[in-house]
FIKOLTI-952213 format. One record per residue: x, y, z of N, C-alpha, C in turn. Coordinates in steps of 0.1 Angstrom, whole numbers, padded with zeros to 4 digits, always signed. Example, Ala and Ser with C-alpha at 12.3 -4.5 7.8 and 13.67 -1.06 7.14 Angstrom:
+0132-0057+0078+0123-0045+0078+0132-0033+0078;+0128-0022+0071+0137-0011+0071+0129+0000+0079;
! end
This chain:
+0008-0012+0000+0000+0000+0000+0009+0012+0000;+0005+0022-0008+0013+0035-0009+0010+0044+0003;+0019+0052+0007+0017+0062+0017+0016+0075+0010;+0004+0080+0010+0001+0093+0002+0003+0105+0011;+0008+0116+0006+0009+0128+0014-0005+0133+0018;-0006+0138+0030-0019+0144+0033-0022+0157+0025;-0034+0161+0023-0037+0173+0016-0033+0185+0025;-0030+0196+0018-0027+0208+0025-0038+0219+0021;-0040+0228+0030-0050+0239+0027-0042+0252+0027;-0046+0260+0017-0040+0273+0015-0051+0283+0014;-0050+0295+0021-0060+0305+0018-0061+0309+0004;-0073+0310-0002-0075+0313-0016-0082+0326-0018;-0094+0327-0013-0102+0340-0015-0113+0341-0004;-0118+0353-0003-0129+0356+0006-0141+0360-0003;-0152+0354-0001-0165+0358-0007-0173+0366+0003;-0176+0378-0001-0185+0386+0008-0198+0388+0000;-0208+0380+0003-0220+0378-0005-0232+0386+0001;-0237+0395-0006-0249+0403-0002-0262+0395-0005;-0271+0395+0005-0283+0387+0003-0296+0395+0004;-0306+0391-0003-0319+0397-0002-0326+0389+0009;-0338+0393+0014-0345+0386+0024-0348+0371+0020;-0348+0363+0029-0351+0348+0027-0365+0347+0022;-0367+0338+0012-0380+0334+0007-0383+0320+0013;-0393+0319+0021-0396+0307+0028-0407+0299+0020;-0403+0288+0015-0412+0280+0007-0421+0271+0016;-0417+0269+0028-0425+0261+0037-0420+0247+0037;-0427+0238+0043-0423+0224+0044-0425+0217+0031;-0415+0212+0025-0415+0204+0013-0418+0190+0016;-0414+0181+0007-0416+0167+0009-0409+0162+0022;-0397+0167+0024-0390+0161+0035-0384+0172+0045;-0382+0184+0040-0375+0194+0048-0382+0208+0046;-0378+0217+0054-0382+0231+0053-0374+0237+0042;-0380+0243+0032-0373+0248+0020-0372+0264+0020;-0360+0269+0017-0358+0283+0017-0350+0287+0005;-0352+0298-0001-0344+0304-0012-0339+0317-0007;-0325+0318-0007-0319+0331-0003-0313+0337-0015;-0319+0348-0021-0314+0354-0033-0301+0361-0030;-0292+0359-0040-0278+0366-0039-0279+0378-0048;-0276+0390-0042-0278+0402-0050-0266+0410-0053;-0254+0405-0048-0242+0413-0050-0231+0408-0041;-0220+0416-0041-0209+0413-0032-0196+0415-0039;-0186+0410-0032-0172+0410-0038-0164+0398-0034;-0154+0396-0043-0144+0385-0041-0130+0391-0040;-0123+0388-0029-0109+0393-0028-0100+0381-0025;-0087+0382-0029-0078+0372-0027-0070+0369-0039;-0067+0356-0042-0060+0352-0054-0068+0354-0066;-0081+0355-0065-0090+0360-0076-0098+0371-0070;-0103+0380-0078-0111+0391-0073-0121+0395-0083;-0132+0401-0078-0142+0406-0087-0155+0410-0079;-0165+0412-0087-0178+0417-0082-0188+0406-0084;-0194+0402-0073-0205+0391-0073-0217+0397-0080;-0222+0390-0090-0234+0395-0097-0247+0390-0090;-0258+0397-0092-0271+0393-0087-0278+0383-0095;-0272+0372-0097-0277+0362-0106-0278+0348-0100;-0279+0347-0087-0279+0334-0081-0287+0334-0068;-0287+0322-0061-0294+0320-0049-0288+0308-0042;-0291+0308-0029-0288+0296-0020-0301+0289-0018;-0302+0277-0024-0314+0269-0022-0312+0260-0010;-0318+0263+0001-0315+0256+0013-0327+0246+0017;-0322+0236+0023-0331+0226+0029-0328+0225+0044;-0337+0227+0052-0335+0226+0067-0342+0214+0073;-0334+0205+0078-0340+0193+0083-0346+0195+0097;-0353+0184+0102-0359+0185+0115-0350+0188+0127;-0337+0185+0125-0327+0188+0135-0320+0201+0133;-0326+0210+0125-0321+0224+0122-0308+0224+0115;-0304+0213+0109-0292+0213+0100-0296+0219+0087;-0290+0230+0083-0293+0236+0070-0283+0231+0059;-0289+0224+0049-0281+0220+0037-0280+0232+0028;-0268+0236+0025-0266+0248+0016-0263+0244+0002;-0269+0251-0008-0267+0248-0022-0267+0261-0029;-0256+0269-0029-0255+0282-0035-0249+0281-0048;-0255+0288-0058-0250+0289-0072-0251+0304-0076;-0239+0309-0080-0239+0323-0084-0227+0326-0092;-0224+0338-0096-0212+0341-0104-0206+0355-0100;-0194+0357-0104-0187+0370-0103-0180+0373-0116;-0177+0386-0117-0170+0391-0129-0157+0397-0124;-0146+0393-0130-0132+0398-0126-0130+0412-0132;-0120+0419-0127-0117+0432-0133-0114+0431-0148;-0109+0420-0153-0106+0418-0167-0119+0415-0175;-0130+0412-0169-0142+0409-0175-0146+0394-0176;-0137+0386-0171-0140+0371-0171-0152+0368-0161;-0160+0359-0165-0171+0354-0157-0167+0341-0150;-0169+0340-0137-0166+0328-0130-0178+0323-0122;-0182+0311-0124-0193+0305-0117-0188+0299-0104;-0196+0301-0093-0194+0295-0080-0205+0285-0077;-0202+0273-0073-0211+0264-0068-0206+0260-0054;-0213+0264-0044-0208+0262-0030-0219+0254-0022;-0215+0242-0017-0225+0234-0011-0219+0229+0003;-0228+0228+0013-0223+0224+0026-0234+0224+0036;-0230+0225+0049-0240+0225+0060-0237+0236+0070;-0248+0240+0076-0247+0250+0087-0255+0244+0099;-0249+0243+0110-0256+0237+0122-0250+0242+0135;-0258+0241+0145-0253+0244+0159-0264+0242+0169;-0262+0246+0181-0272+0244+0191-0285+0252+0187;-0297+0246+0191-0310+0252+0187-0311+0267+0190;-0307+0271+0202-0308+0285+0206-0299+0294+0197;-0287+0289+0193-0278+0297+0184-0284+0298+0170;-0290+0287+0165-0296+0287+0152-0308+0296+0152;-0316+0297+0162-0327+0306+0163-0323+0320+0163;-0312+0323+0170-0306+0336+0171-0302+0340+0157;-0295+0332+0150-0290+0334+0137-0301+0337+0127;-0312+0329+0128-0323+0330+0119-0331+0343+0121;-0330+0349+0134-0337+0361+0137-0329+0373+0132;-0317+0371+0127-0309+0383+0123-0300+0389+0133;-0301+0384+0145-0293+0389+0156-0278+0385+0154;-0269+0395+0155-0255+0391+0153-0251+0379+0162;-0245+0369+0156-0242+0356+0162-0227+0353+0160;-0219+0351+0171-0205+0348+0169-0203+0336+0160;-0195+0337+0150-0193+0325+0141-0187+0313+0147;-0181+0314+0159-0175+0303+0166-0186+0295+0173;-0198+0300+0174-0209+0294+0181-0217+0284+0173;-0214+0283+0160-0220+0273+0151-0210+0269+0140;-0214+0259+0132-0205+0254+0122-0211+0257+0108;-0203+0263+0099-0207+0265+0085-0195+0261+0077;-0196+0249+0071-0185+0243+0063-0190+0239+0049;-0182+0242+0039-0186+0240+0025-0175+0234+0017;-0179+0229+0005-0170+0225-0006-0175+0234-0017;-0165+0239-0025-0169+0248-0036-0162+0244-0049;-0168+0248-0060-0163+0246-0073-0163+0260-0080;-0152+0264-0086-0152+0276-0094-0149+0272-0108;-0156+0278-0117-0155+0273-0131-0155+0285-0141;-0147+0285-0151-0147+0296-0161-0142+0291-0174;-0147+0296-0185-0143+0293-0198-0133+0303-0203;-0130+0314-0195-0121+0324-0199-0107+0318-0199;-0099+0321-0210-0086+0315-0211-0076+0318-0199;-0078+0330-0193-0069+0334-0182-0073+0327-0169;-0085+0321-0168-0090+0315-0156-0094+0300-0156;-0091+0294-0167-0094+0279-0169-0087+0271-0158;-0076+0276-0153-0069+0268-0142-0078+0266-0130;-0088+0274-0128-0097+0272-0117-0105+0259-0119;-0107+0255-0131-0116+0243-0134-0110+0230-0128;-0098+0230-0124-0092+0218-0119-0088+0219-0105;-0093+0229-0098-0089+0230-0084-0101+0225-0074;-0097+0222-0062-0106+0218-0052-0106+0228-0041;-0118+0232-0036-0118+0242-0025-0127+0237-0014;-0124+0241-0002-0132+0240+0010-0134+0253+0016;-0145+0255+0023-0147+0268+0029-0153+0268+0043;-0151+0279+0050-0157+0281+0063-0164+0294+0062;-0176+0295+0068-0184+0307+0066-0191+0312+0079;-0197+0324+0077-0205+0330+0088-0216+0338+0081;-0227+0339+0088-0239+0345+0082-0243+0356+0092;-0248+0367+0086-0255+0377+0094-0268+0381+0087;-0275+0391+0091-0288+0393+0087-0289+0395+0071;-0279+0402+0065-0280+0405+0051-0268+0401+0043;-0260+0393+0048-0248+0388+0041-0242+0375+0047;-0233+0370+0039-0226+0358+0043-0212+0360+0039;-0202+0355+0047-0188+0355+0043-0184+0341+0043;-0177+0338+0032-0171+0324+0030-0156+0326+0027;-0148+0321+0035-0133+0320+0032-0130+0307+0026;-0126+0308+0013-0122+0295+0006-0108+0292+0007;-0105+0279+0008-0091+0274+0009-0089+0264-0003;-0078+0265-0010-0075+0256-0020-0069+0243-0013;-0073+0232-0019-0068+0219-0013-0057+0214-0023;-0045+0212-0017-0034+0207-0025-0029+0194-0020;-0019+0189-0027-0014+0176-0023+0000+0177-0018;+0003+0174-0006+0016+0174-0001+0022+0188+0002;+0034+0188+0007+0040+0201+0011+0043+0210-0001;+0044+0204-0013+0048+0213-0025+0035+0217-0032;+0024+0215-0027+0011+0218-0035+0009+0233-0035;
! end
């Protein structure tokens, strides 16, 4: 059996995502369903740009208050390249903390967990390298925005 080097994480970018009010669809077949429209924001770090108002986070909230996140949106770089973001994961914590967060009251991010995996994709020649990268993220939510810090996943010390 081979001994593989463990993956390494490197800071990649920060997504500051502006949100419109939550649209509550109610109880679906199995979960509470919500749509959180994405209306703007910015990306800073190894890539940068302006988040476009062309997406949403389609959430499913289970009986145990675990929110399954499925956000799809895009940003435009200063050079004009379009980059798609698909960011999926989970947000959960103690019931009182989740209720506080849902009410819009500022909630310390260390009091709950928001972890994601992300895919960035572009057809622009200067950004095609994003299409083969793996990202994980950690996030925090407030009343009208979410911040996600993305980390690139590499292989071994030289990644």
